[in-house]
Residue, then its C-alpha position, 0 to 999 in steps of 0.5 A: x096777616x100772612x099767618x102761614x108765611x109768618x110761622x114758616x119764617x119763625x120756624x126757619x129762624x128758630x131752627x138755625x140757632x145754636x142752643x150752645x151759643x145761647x147757653x142752652x144744653x145741646x143734648x139729644x135734639x130731634x130737630x136742629x135749633x131751639x125748641x119752641x119752649x125755649x123760644x117762648x122762655x127767652x121771649x117771656x111768653x107762654x109756649x102755647x102762645x108761641x106755638x100758636x103763632x108758629x102754627x098759624x093759629x090764634x089771634x094776631x100777635x101784638x107788636x110787643x110779642x113780635x118784638x120779644x120773639x124777634x129778640x129771642x130769635x136774634x133777628x136783625x133789623x131786616x128780619x124783624x121788619x119782615x116779621x112785622x110785615x107778615x103779621x100786619x103790624x107796625x114795627x117799633x121805632x128804634x129809640x135812637x138813630x143808627x150810628x152803625x155803618x154797614x159793611x156794604x156802605x163802607x166798601x162803597x165809600x172806600x171804593x169811591x176814593x179819591x172822591x170825598x164821601x161822608x156817611x151821616x146819621x139821621x142827626x148828621x153825625x159823621x159815622x163814616x168817611x173815606x180818606x179823601x173826605x178826611x183830608x178835605x174836611x178834617x172831621x173826626x168820627x162822631x163829629x156833628x156837621x150841624x153843630x159845626x155848621x151853625x156853631x163853628x169854632x173860631x177860625x173854622x170857615x170850612x163851610x162857605x157857600x154862595x147858597x149857604x141858606x139852602x144848606x142851612x135849611x137842609x140841615x134844619x129840616x133833617x134835624x126836625x125829622x130826626x127829632x120827630x122820629x126819635x122823640x125820646x133820644x136825649x142826644x138829638x134833643x140836646x143837640x137841637x136845644x144847643x143850636x136853638x140857644x146858640x145860633x140865631x140863624x138856626x133858630x130863625x130857620x127852625x121857626x119856619x119848620x122846614x121838613x122833608x128832603x127839600x128837593x122841591x125847593x133846593x137842588x140836589x146838587x149845591x156848590x159849597x166852598x170848603x176853605x179854598x176849594x169849591x166842590x159840588x155837594x150832593x146828598x142821598x139817603x140810604x134806604x132802610x137805614x135812616x142815614x145819608x151819603x154826602x158826595x163832595x166832587x169837583 
């Protein structure tokens, strides 16, 4: 545990907060930001406990205490991860897959036009796409590609492929991973249940328990036929966000 570094980091984030923005009186403050007692009250812990953490004293803070402090200090996901690493604790799992598209990813996707690019959540929801991808696939934001793949509407033959089994196993593996990482997410559980009930193909693959990125058995690049167009499909993960970039290029 890096006690001094943890205390310094928490202090820096406490001092950057605007009391007025949090509904606290600005008053006459000798130092910028919040007082330690205010952070403790927002985190629902004692002032002594918070002070000991910031001053590198006392016992190792628990994950629940660290999570409460992170919320009180309005830390983002990266800052929260850093706090847990400094405290030698495992950060809490998010309850649901992230469906927020970072501005950096959005600029990347838009900048790659006219190459069609999609951004998918951990459970394969479309959370971003550029104009080329929208024109090629005709997908709406929030549409789930696994559902469209295994339970297509009548006449929807958008996903055709000489290697359809590879795509199917990839999708099933990604959903199995998402279900393991987000066991309390009702949307992921409902999606898997509906695919098991409605798609014998998905159910057969699911029983094989595919996991991982499947790069040991499936090429990174797979040819797929989208209507009358054959493209190469490549999938890359977005580190730290549990999301995927899908490139569809000729």
